[in-house]
N, C-alpha and C positions, 0 to 999 in steps of 0.2 A: 404777554401772551401775543400769542397769533396763530391764525389757522393756518392748516397744513394740508395739501392736495392730498386725500387717501385714494389713489388709486393701487393699491397696493391687495389685488385679489387674494391672492393665498392670505393673506391678511383679512381682507375681509370677511373669506369665508371660516376662516379661528373664530373670528373674532363674534360671529354671526350662530358659532358652538352656544353661545350663551342663552340663545333664546329656549331652552328645554329649563334653565333655573329661574330664567326668568319668570316662565308660564309657571314654573312651581308658586314661588314667591306673589302672582299674582291672585295665589287662593287664598291667599291668606288675610290676618284681621289686624288691617293695620293701626285702628286702634290702640289694640296693644301691643304694638311693634315702636312708638312715638322713641326716639332716641334722645332722652336728656342728662346728657355727658355730665354738667355741669349746671344747675336751673341755677338761674339770675335773678331773685326775687325782685332787684332794682329795674329789671325791664319787663316786668310783667307784662302783660299787653303791648312789648314792640315787636314786631313781626322781626324771625331771624335774619329774613335776606331782603330787609329796610336799612336806607340810608339813616336813619334814626338811629337801630342797633348800631351801625356800624359808630359814626358818631361818639355813642354810649361808648363805646367797646374802647375806642382809641385815645377815650379819657382814664384806664383802667391801666395795672400791670400787663406791660403786651406779654409777659409769660403766659397769664389767665386763656389766652386765645390763640395759641401755635397752632391747637385742633381744637375742632371747632365745638363748640359747649351744645348746640339745639343744629337737633337732624332731625328727619322724618322719613325713615329709608329706613333697609335694611342691606349692610355689609358683613365683611367677614369678621370684625372687628363687632359687637355688640355688648352690652352691660348686663350687668348681671340681674337688674327689673326686667331685662326686655324680656317679651313672650315669643322668642323665637327657636324654632324645631335645629336644636343639633345637628341635625342631618344637614341642613339649609348653610349652613355658615360653613360646614364642615367641605359643601360642594364648592359655596361661593370662595374657600382660601383655595380649595385644590387647584379651579381651575383656574383663578389670576395667576398660581407657582406655573401652571402649564403653560401655558399664553407668556410670563415674562422669562421663561425658558427658549421657548420659541423665538421669541425675538432677540434675546440677547439683553437684554434691561436685567436691570441690576436687583430691582427688586418690586413686585406688584404691591403700590402704597396705595391703592384705593379698587376694590369693587363694589359699587353702590346700585341698590336697584330700588327709584323713588316712584313710588304710587302717584297717580293725578293729586296734584297740593301738595307733592314733596319738594323737599328744602336740602340744604345744606348750608347753617348760618355763618357767618362773618366770621372769618380764620384768617391766618397769616403763613402756616407750616413753619416760622422760622425756628421751628424746633426738629423740624424733619428736610433741614434744605438739599436743594440739590437742584438737578437739570432734567423735569418733568416734561412729562407727551402724555396726553389724555385724550382717550378714544369716547365719542356719545352715540348714545342713540337713541332718537325721540319717537315714536309714533306720531307726530305732529310738528308744526314751527311754534309750539305754544312753549317754549322752555329757554333758559338763557342761564348764561355765565356771568357773571357780572367780576369786575376787581378796580380796585383804586388804582390809579394810573401814581406813582410815587414822585412822578416829578413834577405835574399839573395839581395833583390830589382831584381830578378829575374821577370820578366813576362811567366805569365803561364800559357798555352791553356789549355781548358776542350774543345772537340770536341762534334757537338750532334750528340747524337745516329738519326737514324731515328726512330718517335714515342714520345712517354713518356717519358722523363729523369726524375731526381732531383737531384738536390744536397743541402748544407747545408752549412753555415758557421756563423761566427760572426762577425759584424759590430762594432768597439767602435766610442768613439766620442772623441770629441777635447780636453776634457780632462781627459783623459785613455790614446791619443796616440800624438807623434808630426805629421810632416808632412811626413814623411816617414813611419811612423806606422800605419796608416790610412787602409783602406782595399780598394786601391783604382782598380776599374774594371770596364771592357767595354763588350759590345757582339754585334757582327755581325752576318747576315746570306743573303744567295745569294736564299733563297726559302723563300716560307710561314713559318713564326713562331710565335712563340707564350709566355707570359713566366708568370705565378699568384705566387707571392712571398705572403709570410706572414709572420709579425716579431711577438716575444714572449720577452719577459722582461726579464725571469728567465730561466736558464738554466735547469733544471728538466725538465719544461716546454717543451725545447723545443727536449731535449734527449725523453722524449714520443712524438711528432708529430716526428719523426726521426723511433720510436723505432714501430708506427703505419704506416707509407708508408712502412716499408720495412716487417710489416705482422708479427711482430717477428723475422726474417731471420735475425740480424745483430748483431755484437759486438758494442755495444755501448760504450766503453770504447776505441774506435777509433774517436771519438768526443769530 
């Protein structure tokens, strides 16, 4: 995963249109909206974004962690037990599709709003592979994205700046990668944060998105 300079003002203006949705979500009771997609009793008491959780997850069947088992936030895909206004999830989904069409992305993989103390637990998207570009807004610098380097095994932290930022990377599928080569990642924040992510199937399309986000001011050979 690498940082992308976010210089395209039209894109920034488009991303900022998510402010209204985020403001609506801020009024919600997040204690009623925690998404535990697949509760894991064996992990009870372990923070889903901790290295301990990652170690435990990697000892299990990798297919159990394609999507995150645990998260705290509101996204366009909620479980039936979530106390979320259906109108909000429809707005999130519609906005994500609108941005996807505007920038020529294949699909909107995620639009998630995290409250203070929010997170998305360790997972690898080996069941939803592709070239990804992520746009994140944080109200402070107290948030981060972490991933496991598949070569060294090191957990790398990418700290959030204040405001909008962009990163891009590739998520391999089960057929391409073994348990240690999958792109394990997680995120956590101490202030309001949101991430809008898109995926495309082909590298040249991904490079075009990176070039667009950077408004041409980027060395594409680095990606």
